[in-house]
C-alpha positions in Angstrom: 142.0 17.4 133.6 143.2 18.1 137.2 140.5 15.9 139.0 140.5 12.3 138.1 137.5 10.3 138.8 139.0 7.9 141.2 137.8 7.6 144.6 139.6 6.9 147.8 138.2 6.8 151.4 138.4 9.3 154.0 141.8 9.0 155.8 143.0 8.7 159.1 146.4 8.2 160.4 147.8 5.3 162.9 151.3 4.2 163.3 152.6 5.8 160.1 149.9 4.3 158.0 147.2 5.7 155.9 143.6 4.3 156.7 140.3 5.6 155.2 136.6 5.4 155.9 134.5 7.6 153.6 135.1 8.3 149.9 137.1 11.3 148.5 138.3 12.3 145.2 141.8 12.4 144.3 143.3 15.4 142.5 146.0 14.6 140.0 148.9 17.3 139.5 149.1 18.2 135.9 152.0 16.5 134.0 153.9 17.2 130.8 150.7 17.1 128.6 149.5 20.3 130.5 150.2 23.9 130.4 152.0 25.5 133.9 148.8 27.6 134.3 147.1 24.4 135.3 149.0 24.4 138.5 146.9 27.6 139.3 143.7 25.8 138.9 144.9 22.9 141.1 145.7 25.5 143.8 142.5 26.8 143.6 140.8 23.4 143.8 143.0 22.5 147.0 142.0 25.6 148.8 138.3 25.2 148.0 138.1 21.6 149.3 140.1 22.3 152.3 138.0 25.4 153.2 134.9 23.2 152.6 136.1 20.4 155.1 137.2 18.0 152.8 140.1 16.8 155.1 142.4 15.7 154.2 142.5 16.6 150.4 144.6 14.3 148.5 146.8 15.3 145.6 148.6 12.6 143.5 151.6 13.2 141.6 153.4 11.0 138.9 156.6 12.2 137.6 159.2 14.8 138.3 157.0 17.9 136.7 153.8 16.6 138.1 155.3 16.6 141.6 156.9 20.0 141.2 153.5 21.6 140.1 151.8 20.0 143.1 154.3 21.6 145.3 153.9 25.0 143.8 150.2 24.8 143.7 150.1 23.7 147.4 152.5 26.6 148.2 150.1 29.0 146.3 147.0 27.6 147.9 148.5 28.0 151.4 150.1 31.4 151.1 147.0 33.2 149.6 144.6 31.6 151.9 143.6 32.9 155.2 144.9 29.7 156.9 148.2 27.6 156.3 147.8 24.2 154.7 149.5 21.2 156.8 150.3 18.2 154.7 152.2 15.0 154.7 153.8 13.3 151.8 153.6 9.4 151.1 155.0 7.0 148.8 152.4 4.8 146.7 152.6 2.0 144.3 150.0 2.9 141.7 148.3 0.1 139.7 146.6 1.1 136.4 145.0 -1.5 134.1 146.0 0.9 131.0 149.7 0.7 131.9 152.0 -2.1 131.4 153.7 -1.7 134.7 152.9 -0.5 138.2 154.3 3.0 138.9 155.4 4.6 141.9 153.8 7.9 142.9 153.7 10.6 145.6 150.4 11.6 147.5 149.9 14.8 149.3 147.5 14.5 152.3 146.5 18.1 152.9 144.4 19.6 155.9 143.4 23.1 157.0 143.9 23.1 160.9 144.5 26.4 162.2 145.1 30.0 161.2 148.5 31.7 160.0 148.5 33.4 163.5 148.5 30.2 165.2 151.1 28.7 163.1 153.4 31.7 163.5 153.0 31.7 167.2 153.8 27.9 167.5 157.1 28.6 165.1 158.1 31.4 167.3 157.8 29.1 170.4 159.8 26.3 168.6 162.6 28.7 167.8 162.6 30.2 171.2 162.7 26.9 172.9 165.3 25.2 170.5 169.0 24.6 171.3 170.7 27.7 170.4 167.4 29.8 169.8 167.3 29.2 166.1 165.6 26.6 163.7 168.3 25.1 161.0 167.7 25.6 157.4 168.7 22.9 154.8 169.5 24.3 151.4 168.5 21.7 148.7 170.2 21.6 145.5 169.9 19.2 142.4 172.8 17.0 143.8 171.2 16.4 147.1 170.6 12.8 147.9 167.0 12.0 149.1 167.9 9.6 151.9 170.8 11.8 153.2 168.3 14.8 153.2 165.5 13.1 155.1 167.9 11.7 157.5 169.2 15.3 158.2 165.7 16.5 158.4 164.8 13.7 161.1 167.8 14.5 163.0 167.7 18.3 163.0 163.9 18.1 164.0 164.5 15.7 166.8 167.1 18.1 168.4 165.7 21.5 167.4 161.9 20.8 167.5 161.7 21.9 163.7 163.7 22.3 160.3 163.2 24.5 157.1 164.0 23.4 153.8 164.9 25.9 151.1 163.6 24.9 147.7 164.0 27.0 144.4 160.6 27.3 143.2 161.8 27.3 139.5 163.8 24.2 139.8 161.7 21.0 139.4 164.6 18.7 140.3 165.2 20.4 143.6 161.5 20.4 144.6 161.1 16.8 143.7 164.0 15.9 145.9 162.4 17.8 148.8 159.3 16.2 148.2 160.6 12.7 148.1 162.6 13.4 151.3 159.4 14.4 153.1 157.8 10.9 151.9 160.9 9.2 153.3 160.8 10.7 156.8 158.7 7.8 158.5 161.5 5.2 157.3 164.7 7.3 158.7 163.3 8.8 161.9 164.0 6.9 165.2 160.5 5.2 164.8 158.1 4.9 162.1 155.5 6.6 164.4 157.8 9.7 165.1 158.5 10.0 161.5 154.9 9.8 160.3 153.9 12.4 162.8 156.1 15.0 161.1 154.0 17.5 158.9 154.9 20.5 156.8 153.8 23.9 156.1 155.0 25.8 153.2 155.8 29.5 152.9 156.2 31.2 149.5 156.1 35.0 149.7 154.9 36.0 146.1 153.4 39.4 147.4 156.8 41.3 147.9 157.9 43.1 144.6 161.3 42.1 145.2 162.1 39.3 142.8 164.7 37.8 145.0 162.2 37.4 147.9 160.0 35.1 146.1 162.7 32.8 144.6 162.4 30.0 147.2 159.8 27.9 148.8 160.3 27.3 152.4 159.2 24.1 153.8 158.7 24.2 157.6 158.7 20.5 159.2 157.6 20.0 162.7 155.7 17.5 164.8 152.1 17.3 164.2 150.0 18.2 167.4 147.1 15.9 168.4 148.4 13.2 166.3 146.0 10.9 167.7 142.8 12.7 167.7 141.8 11.4 164.1 142.4 7.7 164.8 139.0 6.4 165.2 136.5 4.0 163.7 138.7 3.0 160.7 137.1 1.0 158.1 139.7 0.0 155.8 143.2 0.8 154.5 143.9 1.9 150.9 145.1 -1.2 149.0 147.3 0.8 146.7 149.5 2.1 149.3 153.3 1.4 149.2 156.2 2.7 150.9 159.6 3.0 149.5 162.8 4.8 149.8 164.8 6.2 147.0 
């Protein structure tokens, strides 16, 4: 099962924290007990919820395989949709009465906010106005340290306006490092608010017949526009929220 019958409130952002008002389902990425094909079903579910205005769509992931599948599903949903899916990643401490101990998990908060044309124009503007006229790309390997990568991302984004992560789509360890670094951004940026305002859009070219073209998922990181527009009439904060650095 992809969609677990857990309920979470409709979320807004304030000072790097997630706050919620109306109820939403959490989609849980498939883990080791599921086949890889379940990732495609998750991608379809993400796309449907975002297009239907369920914003943000929330995907939870426990463990390395589930996290990698969540990222691949998100990349597929974004690439094959008519609009890119913008998202942020956060750490959470999940308490489960059926488990002996609490378990840390990642949650992806996903929104459909603009068209691909809008995104490409904005990225072009970032590139043209950045120092040196280019956006840096950071290549992630299985040996990359999460904290070091997050710090480098925050620094490059602050200087250049944006940064790109190159992730091998078939290497679960690499994808996990990238996802954890995204979740760590609020803790390594100049301020928590600046780090929390950083969003990501994934590009994964699966339409090109050249196998080398689709080898990598590219995570484009930039400052979210209109950050304060959704901060209004907050009812409560998710009590399971937990921040951590690894």
